[in-house]
Each structure stands twice: as structure tokens, then as C-alpha cells.
C-alpha positions in Angstrom: -47.9 -25.6 65.4 -47.7 -22.7 62.9 -50.5 -24.2 60.8 -52.7 -24.3 63.9 -51.9 -20.7 64.9 -52.4 -19.3 61.4 -55.8 -21.0 61.2 -57.1 -18.9 64.1 -59.0 -15.6 64.1 -56.8 -12.5 64.4 -58.3 -11.8 67.9 -57.3 -15.3 69.1 -53.7 -15.4 67.7 -51.7 -13.6 70.5 -53.4 -15.5 73.4 -53.0 -18.9 71.5 -49.3 -18.2 70.8 -48.7 -17.4 74.4 -50.4 -20.6 75.5 -48.2 -22.6 73.1 -45.1 -20.9 74.3 -46.0 -21.8 77.9 -46.7 -25.4 76.9 -43.4 -25.7 75.2 -41.5 -24.3 78.2 -43.4 -26.6 80.5 -42.3 -29.6 78.5 -38.7 -28.4 78.8 -38.3 -27.4 75.1 -37.0 -23.9 75.4 -35.9 -23.8 71.7 -39.4 -24.6 70.5 -40.8 -22.0 72.9 -38.5 -19.4 71.4 -39.5 -20.3 67.8 -43.2 -20.1 68.6 -42.7 -16.8 70.4 -41.2 -15.3 67.3 -44.1 -16.2 65.1 -45.6 -12.8 64.0 -49.3 -12.1 64.1 -50.5 -11.8 60.5 -51.8 -8.5 59.2 -55.5 -8.4 58.4 -54.8 -8.7 54.7 -52.4 -11.6 55.2 -55.0 -13.4 57.4 -57.7 -12.9 54.9 -55.5 -14.4 52.1 -54.6 -17.3 54.4 -58.2 -18.0 55.0 -58.9 -17.8 51.2 -56.1 -20.4 50.6 -57.2 -22.7 53.4 -60.8 -22.6 52.2 -59.9 -24.3 48.9 -61.8 -21.5 47.1 -62.1 -22.2 43.4 -61.7 -18.4 42.8 -58.1 -18.4 44.1 -57.2 -21.5 42.1 -58.6 -20.0 38.9 -56.7 -16.8 39.5 -53.4 -18.6 40.1 -53.9 -20.8 37.1 -54.4 -17.6 35.1 -51.2 -16.2 36.5 -49.2 -19.3 35.3 -50.8 -19.0 31.9 -49.9 -15.3 31.7 -46.3 -16.0 32.6 -46.1 -18.7 29.9 -47.6 -16.4 27.3 -45.1 -13.7 28.2 -42.2 -16.1 28.0 -43.5 -17.3 24.5 -44.0 -13.6 23.4 -47.5 -14.4 22.4 -49.4 -11.1 22.1 -52.8 -12.6 21.2 -52.7 -15.0 24.1 -51.6 -12.2 26.5 -54.4 -10.0 25.3 -57.0 -12.8 25.7 -55.7 -13.7 29.2 -55.3 -10.1 30.2 -59.1 -9.6 29.6 -59.8 -12.3 32.2 -57.6 -10.9 34.8 -59.8 -8.1 36.3 -62.8 -10.5 36.6 -60.9 -13.3 38.3 -59.0 -10.9 40.5 -62.2 -9.2 41.6 -63.8 -12.6 42.2 -60.9 -13.8 44.4 -60.9 -10.6 46.4 -64.6 -10.7 46.9 -64.4 -14.3 48.1 -61.7 -13.4 50.6 -63.9 -10.6 51.9 -66.9 -13.0 52.0 -64.9 -15.6 54.0 -63.7 -13.0 56.4 -67.2 -11.6 57.0 -68.4 -15.2 57.5 -65.9 -15.5 60.3 -67.0 -12.2 61.9 -64.1 -10.1 60.6 -64.8 -7.0 58.6 -62.0 -6.0 56.3 -61.4 -2.2 56.0 -60.5 -0.5 52.7 -56.8 -0.7 53.5 -56.9 -4.4 54.1 -59.0 -5.0 51.0 -56.5 -3.0 48.9 -53.7 -5.1 50.4 -55.5 -8.3 49.6 -55.9 -7.1 46.0 -52.2 -6.2 45.9 -51.1 -9.6 47.3 -53.2 -11.5 44.8 -52.0 -9.3 42.0 -48.4 -10.1 43.0 -49.2 -13.8 43.0 -50.5 -13.4 39.5 -47.1 -12.3 38.2 -44.6 -14.2 40.3 -44.5 -18.0 40.8 -42.8 -17.8 44.2 -45.4 -15.3 45.4 -48.1 -17.7 44.2 -46.5 -20.4 46.3 -46.4 -18.1 49.3 -50.1 -17.3 48.9 -50.9 -21.0 48.7 -48.9 -21.7 51.9 -51.6 -20.2 54.1 -48.8 -18.9 56.3 -48.5 -15.3 55.1 -47.8 -12.7 57.8 -47.8 -9.6 55.6 -49.2 -8.4 52.4 -47.3 -8.7 49.1 -46.8 -6.3 46.3 -45.3 -6.6 42.8 -45.1 -4.8 39.5 -45.2 -7.8 37.2 -41.6 -7.3 36.2 -39.2 -7.6 39.1 -39.3 -10.6 41.5 -41.7 -10.1 44.5 -39.9 -9.4 47.8 -40.9 -12.3 50.0 -38.5 -11.5 52.9 -40.3 -12.1 56.1 -43.6 -12.7 54.3 -44.1 -16.3 55.3 -44.2 -17.5 58.9 -42.4 -20.8 58.1 -40.2 -21.1 55.0 -41.4 -24.0 52.9 -44.7 -24.2 54.7 -47.5 -25.9 52.8 -51.2 -25.6 53.1 -52.7 -28.6 55.0 -55.8 -30.4 53.8 -58.2 -27.6 53.2 -61.0 -27.5 55.8 -64.6 -26.9 54.7 -65.2 -23.3 53.6 -66.3 -21.2 56.6 -70.1 -20.8 56.8 -71.3 -17.3 56.4 -73.3 -15.7 59.1 -77.0 -15.8 58.4 -80.0 -13.8 59.5 -78.6 -10.5 58.4 -80.9 -8.6 56.0 -79.4 -6.3 53.4 -80.7 -2.8 53.5 -83.3 -2.3 50.7 -81.9 1.2 49.9 -83.1 3.1 46.9 -83.6 1.1 43.7 -82.4 4.0 41.5 -79.2 4.4 43.5 -78.5 0.7 43.3 -79.1 0.8 39.5 -76.7 3.8 39.2 -74.1 2.0 41.3 -74.5 -1.1 39.1 -74.0 0.9 36.0 -70.9 2.6 37.4 -69.5 -0.8 38.4 -70.0 -2.1 34.9 -68.3 0.9 33.4 -65.5 0.5 35.8 -65.2 -3.2 34.9 -65.0 -2.4 31.2 -62.4 0.3 31.8 -60.4 -2.2 34.0 -60.7 -4.8 31.1 -59.2 -2.3 28.7 -56.5 -1.3 31.1 -55.6 -5.0 31.6 -55.5 -5.4 27.8 -53.2 -2.4 27.5 -51.1 -3.8 30.3 -50.8 -7.1 28.4 -49.5 -5.2 25.4 -47.0 -3.3 27.6 -45.8 -6.5 29.2 -45.3 -8.0 25.7 -43.3 -4.9 24.6 -41.3 -5.1 27.8 -40.6 -8.8 27.2 -39.5 -8.2 23.6 -37.3 -5.2 24.7 -35.7 -7.3 27.5 -35.0 -10.1 25.1 -33.4 -7.7 22.6 -31.4 -6.1 25.3 -30.0 -9.5 26.4 -29.1 -10.3 22.8 -27.3 -7.0 22.4 -25.5 -7.4 25.8 -24.3 -10.8 24.7 -23.1 -9.4 21.3 -21.5 -6.5 23.0 -19.7 -8.8 25.4 -18.5 -11.0 22.5 -17.3 -7.9 20.6 -15.4 -6.6 23.6 -13.8 -9.9 24.1 -12.8 -10.0 20.4 -11.5 -6.4 20.7 -9.5 -7.3 23.7 -8.0 -10.2 21.8 -7.2 -8.0 18.8 -5.6 -5.4 21.0 -3.4 -8.0 22.6 -2.4 -9.4 19.1 -1.8 -5.8 18.0 0.4 -5.1 21.0 2.4 -8.3 20.3 2.7 -7.4 16.6 3.9 -3.9 17.5 6.5 -5.4 19.8 7.7 -7.8 17.1 7.8 -4.9 14.6 10.0 -2.9 17.0 12.4 -5.8 17.4 12.5 -6.4 13.7 13.1 -2.6 13.1 16.0 -2.7 15.6 17.4 -5.8 13.9 17.1 -4.2 10.5 18.9 -1.0 11.7 21.7 -3.1 13.1 22.0 -5.1 9.9 22.0 -1.9 7.9 24.8 -0.5 10.0 26.8 -3.7 9.7 26.3 -3.8 5.9 27.4 -0.2 5.6 30.5 -1.0 7.6 31.2 -4.0 5.5 30.8 -1.9 2.3 33.2 0.6 3.6 35.8 -2.1 4.4 35.2 -3.6 0.9 35.7 -0.2 -0.7 38.8 0.5 1.1 40.1 -3.0 0.2 39.4 -2.3 -3.5 41.3 1.0 -3.4 44.3 -0.6 -1.8 44.2 -3.3 -4.4 44.0 -0.8 -7.2 47.0 1.2 -5.8 49.0 -2.0 -5.4 48.2 -3.2 -8.9 49.2 0.2 -10.4 52.5 0.3 -8.5 53.4 -3.1 -9.7 52.8 -2.3 -13.4 
């Protein structure tokens, strides 16, 4: 049911959901009707990403494969590999976003700048997070995703049906035909093309810098974990030594008290012995 609903155009979703709720109620399945009624309408960006996933677009698969390779390179602390893959990222990301826009246009839906930005953010999140990539592949997104490449992507309420999987991908939607592009001014087009190339080069350098930063972060995180483990071990050792010291101090106090008692007893015995010797000397003198 969810697969069917999330395959529809945004303009068809609400009416189709209502119809399915009515059908479920008519069949006496109030529980199913309630579940269907709670399925949220996807945002424009989520719908576009769903269509991209369901189309079986090679652009999306290439992008998600790149994401897996980047995560492996980061885990392996491989700077050369990170740099190499980072240079591919802007091109593959732009291609996937462009394909999503093309598919949406082919279905008669024009994505605004906000939706396009959210599509970009969602695909960028899928690049850095394995669970986000699975959510994108599900074809059941209801909202856009965002991620910083470091922390786990927040997926709460992002997928209509947890564990949902993409069904056999239908044929890619056919684009509308018969629409002529405006000729425009050749000089203006050339200027825009040059600016786009400059922006792409700048994006490539930014991605390379990002790869370096991600490597530095991975190394720092690894070092921090090592130091945290060493600190924990040291604290545990210190606690053990403090406990041993406390026991030793207690034993020393007991031994000191015992020594004091022994010294007093010895002094008393010495006094008794001295007194006995004096009495003996007096007795011996008197007898002579």
C-alpha cells in the first residue's frame, strides 16, 4: 500500500490515501485504515528523491557507491584515496541532482530552488551515512535529510515505513517532448558556461579540502579514543593504587599502635627487672 502511494505524483497523494482509507474501512479493517491515514505526504524534495530511486537511475547508484568507498577510505585513514574520491563527489552529486530534476520535470513537476537544495542535501547525507543511503534507496522518504559527514544522520520520521524496500524499479519516466528551449543569447550562454566550469573547479577543490579535513578529523578521533582508553586505564590503576595505599596506611597505623604497646610493655618489664636487681644487690650485701 505504501509503495503504491509513494509512487504517485504529489498532487495525487492525498486523494489516493483517502480512497485507500475508505477501502480499508469498508472491508472492516479499522487498524489498516488508521495506518494508511497516518502516512504523511512526502515533501517535494523527498518525492523527487523517491522517484530518482524508483527509476533505477545509474546516477544515484554511482553516487551511493562513491559514498561507500569514501566511508571505507575514511575508516582506513587513506588520504590519497580520500582525495581521489573527493574530486569525484561534486560531479556525481550534480549528476544525481540533475537526474532527479529531469525525472520530476518529465512527470510534470517543477522543483523550486528550495526543493532542489533539499534534494542536494539529502543525497549529500546519503553519501556520508550508510543508514541514510538505505533510506534514500527505500523510495519511501517523506522528508529531506541533512548531514555533516561526521555525526549520524537523523532519520526519525524520515521513512514512511521502517524497513521499507524499493520494489522492482519501473521504467524511467519519459520526459515530456515538444518543448523547445529558448535560443537566448549565445554570448550569455557562453558566459554562463564559463561560470559553471569555474564553479565546478572551485567545488572540486572544496571537496578535496573537505577530504583532507575529514581525514584529519578521523585521525584526531582515533587519537582521542586511544587517549580516552589510556586515561581510563590510568584512572583504574590509580584507584587500585589508592586502595592499596589506604590498606597499607591502615596496616601501618595498626603496626604503630602494636609497637607503642610493645615498647610500653618492654619499658615496664625493664623497670621490674631493674628493681629486682636492686633488691638482689641489697639482699646479697646484707648477707655478707
